[in-house]
C-alpha positions, 0 to 999 in steps of 0.5 A: 782569207781562205779559199773556202768561197771558191771551194763552195762555188766548185762544190755547188757547180759540181752537184748542180751539174748532176741535177741537184738544185741545192737552193736551200743548201746553197744559201745555208752554205754561203752563210756558213762560209761567211761565218767562218770568214768572220772568224778568220778560219782557214779550215772547217772543224766540227766545233765551228760547224756545230757553233754555226749550226745551232743558230738561232738558239731558240730554233727547232732542233730539226732546223739545226740538223738541217743546217749541219746536214748541209755542212756535212755534205760539203765537208765530205766533198771537200775532204777529198781535196783538203785532208784537214777538213773535219766532217761532222759525224752522222750522229751529231744533230741528225735530221729527224724530218717528218714528212708532211701529210698531203692536204685533202683538197676537195673540188670545192676547195680548188674552186674557192682558191681560184675564185679568191685568186680572181679577186686579187687587186690587179687584173693581171695578178688575179688572172696569173694566180687564178690560172696558175692554181688551175694549171697545177690542179689539173696537171700535177706540175711542180710549182717550179715547173709551172713558173719556169714555163716560157711562152714557146713551151705551150704548143697550141697545135699539138696541145701540149706543155713542154716542161724543160726545167723538171727535177734533175733537169729532166724534160717531158711533154704534158698533154693538155685537156681542151678546157685547160688550153682554153684557160691558158689562151684566155690568160695569155690574152689578158697577160698581153693586154696588161703586159705588152712588153714583158721583161722575160719570155715567161708564160706567167708574169709578175706585175713587172713583166718578170718571171714569178718568184717561187717564194712569192707564189707560196706567200700569195697561196698562203694568203688565199688559203687563209681568205677562204678559211682552210685550216690544218687537219693536223699539225703535219697536214696543212694546206700547201700548194704542193698538195695540189700535185698530190690531189691530181695523182689521187684523183687520176688513180680513182678515175682509173680504178672506177673505169676498171683500168689495169693499174699495173699498166697505168701507173708508169704512165702517171709516173712519167706524167708527174716527172718521176724517175720510177713508179715507186716515186709516185706511190708516196703521192697516193696516200690512202683516202676514204675513196681509195680505201673503199675501192681497195676494200671492195676489190679485196672482198671481190678477190676473196669471194672468187668467181661465182 
């Protein structure tokens, strides 16, 4: 048996120590190493990597590219220790990813989603998903950040939520509106009533008293979307839970525009609140919407007209 599993563990540990979560690549690479082990391979070759990457045969080529990209990153690292390692060239099965377009949720959509969540069979489950969706909508938190919250991360006195497991292991404090605090406190009472002895210190809990699972949250949200009749606007614009984060960013910008705030000053604040490393990372969330385009056109017209 080769030492590839040990090398993989070391590679993932090294990257994760730098802040990369590598959830999907880690799963793919574990499967790849198992594939090589079944073939009694002692080293990684481009030929073997390609045979593994193009599975299943009827998959989209972009998925093949994603699989090979995971191997490419691992082999580049491994080649520094094992010169016999072959690194798949960049032009072989290149990833041609097309980023999804944010879904334009309305306030009515959010209300309907929360109402549908409130009709889930279990009172605890209903309260959990109703509150989780509301929190994501009004704070722009990432899903992983919200489900990683522990009870001690809510500071009721200072009125903040402490995000300790943000992207690249960064932490930050989110100031919460009084109405948000009220909703979270109401959920906490319901949670403690139906789950008085939780297994974990998580703020949001499952029926078993454990922390919510990321994939399960997406599955439940997808079902709620179907129940209220939301449909894709375009092939790359489908209702996703992550787009609640986009809506928060856009509505915040619109509010500042209408208040006449200086966006050059405000944008770094939004970037920090969202947990981005720089304002440039925030601009992607601010895709043009009819409201933004209208305000931009009005400002351009005013600037061209000049002082009167």
